[in-house]
N, C-alpha and C positions, 0 to 999 in steps of 0.2 A: 824460543825454547819453551817447550812445555813437557814436563816429565810425564811418564805414563800415568801418573797419579794426579797431575794438575787438573783442577776443575775447569780451567779455561781451554777447552778443546776446540776442535774444528767447528762444531756447532756453535761454540761460544763466539766465533768471529761474527756471527749474525747480530750480536748485540752491540750496537753502536754505543759510544759513550765512554765512560771512565774505564771499564774493564778492557775495552779494545785499546785505548790509549796506553794504559799501564802495561799491557802485554807487548805492544809494539816497542815501548821504551826498554822493556826487559830484553827483548830479542836483539835490539840494537846494541845494548850494553854487552850482551853475551858475545856478539860478533866482535866488538871492539876489544874486550878483554882477552878473548880466545883467538885473536888474529893470527898468532903463530901457528896454531893448530889448523885454522881454516886455510892458511896458505899451504900447509903441508898436504892437506887433503886435495885441494884443487891442483896442486902440482902432480900428485899421484894420478889424478884423472887425466892430466895432459899426456902422461906416458902410456895410459891404458886405452885411451879413446881411439887410438889409431890416427888417421888423418885428423887434423884440427877440426873440431865440430863447427859446422856453419850455422846450425840451428839447435838451440838449447831450450828445454822446457823446465821451468822451476815450479813444481807442484806444491800447492799450499805455501806460497812464497812468503806469507806474512809481509813485513815491511821491506823484504827484498834483500836481506843481507847476503843470502846465497847468490841471488841474481847479480849483485854488484861484484862479489868475489869472482864469479864465473866470467863476467864481462871483462874484469881485469886480467884474468888468467888467459882468456881466449879473445884477443883484441879484434879479431875479424868476425866473431860470432854475433848472430842476432839472438837475443834472449827473450823468451816469452814468460812472464810471471803470471801465474793463475792463482787467485785466492777469492774466497767468498766475501772478504771484507773490503769495502770501498775505502775505508780509512787507511788500512794497511797499504793498499795500492797507491793511494795519494801520497803517503809518506815516501814510498819507493820512487814515485815520479819526481818528487822534490829532490831526493838524494841523487838520483840519476842525473838530473839537470845540474846540480851543484858539482858533480864529478865529471861532467862533460861526456856522459855516455847515454844521454836521453835518446839519441838517434838509434841506439842499438838495443834498448830495452823497451819492450811494449808490455802492457798490462791487460789482463782479462779478468773481469769480475765474473766468477762462475762458481756454482755449487758442484764440487767434484764428485758428489754422490749421485749426480744426474748424468745423462748422456753428454759427452764432451763435444757438442756440436761446434762451439766457438773454437775450441782447441784444434779440432780437425782441420779447420780452415788455415791454421798456421803451420801445420806439419807437412810431411813427416819430420821427425827430429833425429838428430845424431846422438844427443845426450839428454837424459832426463835426470833431474836432481829432485830428491824428495827428502828433506831434512826435518826430523821431528814432526812429521805430518801424518804418516800412514796409520798410526794408531788412533787417529781421530775419525777415520772414515767408517761408514756403516758396514761395508762389505769389502775388506781389504783385497781378497782375491779378485773381485770384480773390478776394483780400481787398478790392480796390477794388470788385469786383462786389457783394460782400456789403454793403459800405458804401453803395453806390448804392441797394440795395434797402431799406436802413434809413433813408434820407434822404427827407424829403418832397419832392414836386416844388417846385422853386424853392429848395430848401435848399442850403447851402454846405458844402463840405469844404475844410479848410486842412491841407495836408501840408507839414511843415517838416523840413529836413535841415540839418545843420551841414557845413561844408566839411571841417573837421578840428578837432583840438584848438586852442584859442586860443594865441596867442603873448603872452608877458608881459614878457620881458626887454628891456633896451636892447641896441643893437647890440654894445656892449662891456660885458659883464657884470662886468668887473673881475677875471675869472679865466679863464685859457685864452685862445685866440685870439678876436678879434671874429667875430661871425656864428655863434656856437655854436648858438643856438636855430634859426636858419635851416637849418643842416646837420642838426640833429636832425629837423626836420620833413621835410626832403627825403629823409632816409633811411627814415623810418617811414611816411610818407604815400604808399603805393605803389598804392592803388586808384583807379580813375577816379571822378569825382564822380557822385552819383546823378542820375538824370533821370527824372521821373515823368510828363511830359506825355503820352507815348504810352500808358502803362499806364492813366492816367486816362481818356483818350479811348476806348480799347478797352473800358473798363468802362461807357461810356455818358455820362460827364461832359462838360460843355463847360468847357474850361479858359479862364478869364477873364484870368489873369495869372500870370506866374512872376516873383516879386519877390525880389531879393537884398537883404538888410539888412547893410550894412557897419557893424560894431560897433567903435567906438573909445571906450574909457572910461579916464580916468585914475584914479588911486587914490582921489581924492575921490568921483568918480562911482560907482566900483565898490563902495566901502564897506569896512568892516573885515574882511570875509571874504576879501578878495582874496588875501592871502598864503597862507592855508590852501588856497584853490582852486588857486593856481599851484603850490604844493608838490605837491599830489596829482596834478595833471595832468602835471607834468614827471616825477614819479616813475613814473607809468604809462608814459609814453613811454620813459623810461630803461630800463624792464624789457624793452622790445622792441628796444633798440638795442645790446645787449651784443656781438653778433657783426657789427654793420654800421657802427659808428663806430670811429675809431682810438682808441688808448689815451689820447692827450692829451685828446681831447674827453670821453671817459668819465670821466677823472679830474676834469676841470673840472665836469662835471655832478654828480659825487659830492660835490665841494666845495660846490656850490650847494645841494645837498639835505641837507647836514650842518648841523644846527641849531647846532653848536658853532663853525662856521667864520665868519670875519668877513663873507663875502659871501653868507651863507645867505639863501635866498629868504624864510624865515620872518621875517627882521628888516629886509628892504629897504623903502625908502620911494620907490623909483623904478620900481615895477612899473606896468604898464597892461594892458588887455585889448584885443587886436586879433583879430577873427575875422569870419567871414561866415556868416550863416544864410540859407537860401533857402526861400521859402514858395510853394507852388503853390496857387492859389485857383481852385476849380472848382465848378460848380453842376450840380445835377440838373435837366434841362429840365422 
């Protein structure tokens, strides 16, 4: 997961070390907490893809949460995960082995802003998946054009973006003024939403649907990783809010992020997940 405003973008995958590790952990938590949504999306693809896809390409795979979900949904498919980060791909390989699908998921370390020589050797593909990735590339239309060339006629591409970081807290979090999280989002979510319909069309695709998924999960549905996920997401937004929120809100956020405080996010049982993900579904004629 990287919001359109997150500073750890596609080029950020080139920086090995702490930032890469932290982003991989966040992406894995995102997939764990939002598992019901991910299952809904891959089930939708199974109905739209036509014959079950034999070859799937996961563009900008990160640690491969999409690759693993697709391998689960399509048990006969071979999945190719392409990313610029060796660390991300190594984590995927470990997860694939642990889940018994290492023989069906292969990885390619590749800069997707450059010609797709390695990817071409694996194609053509029946389904291409690109989740929270396309806004990182230098020339999105060029990337879509390369994807078009790697997709078989009739094949499907699914491009997903998040609107922004999820919300987790109740209106009154018990510390500071009510509406704290809404003010935090308003202050840090300053970029316009992504819109890929035109770029997909210019690359030759026929866009069949632009589908928003409104995600609303309570603590039981989200599972035990919810508190850790919320803590990391809110800490990330807090790091961007130092100069744009007032002192009272910053102090309230710090209290929420402090594990020793009574209202700490890590100990709360009233968290939920509210967010929107939008998927563009397009086909190569």
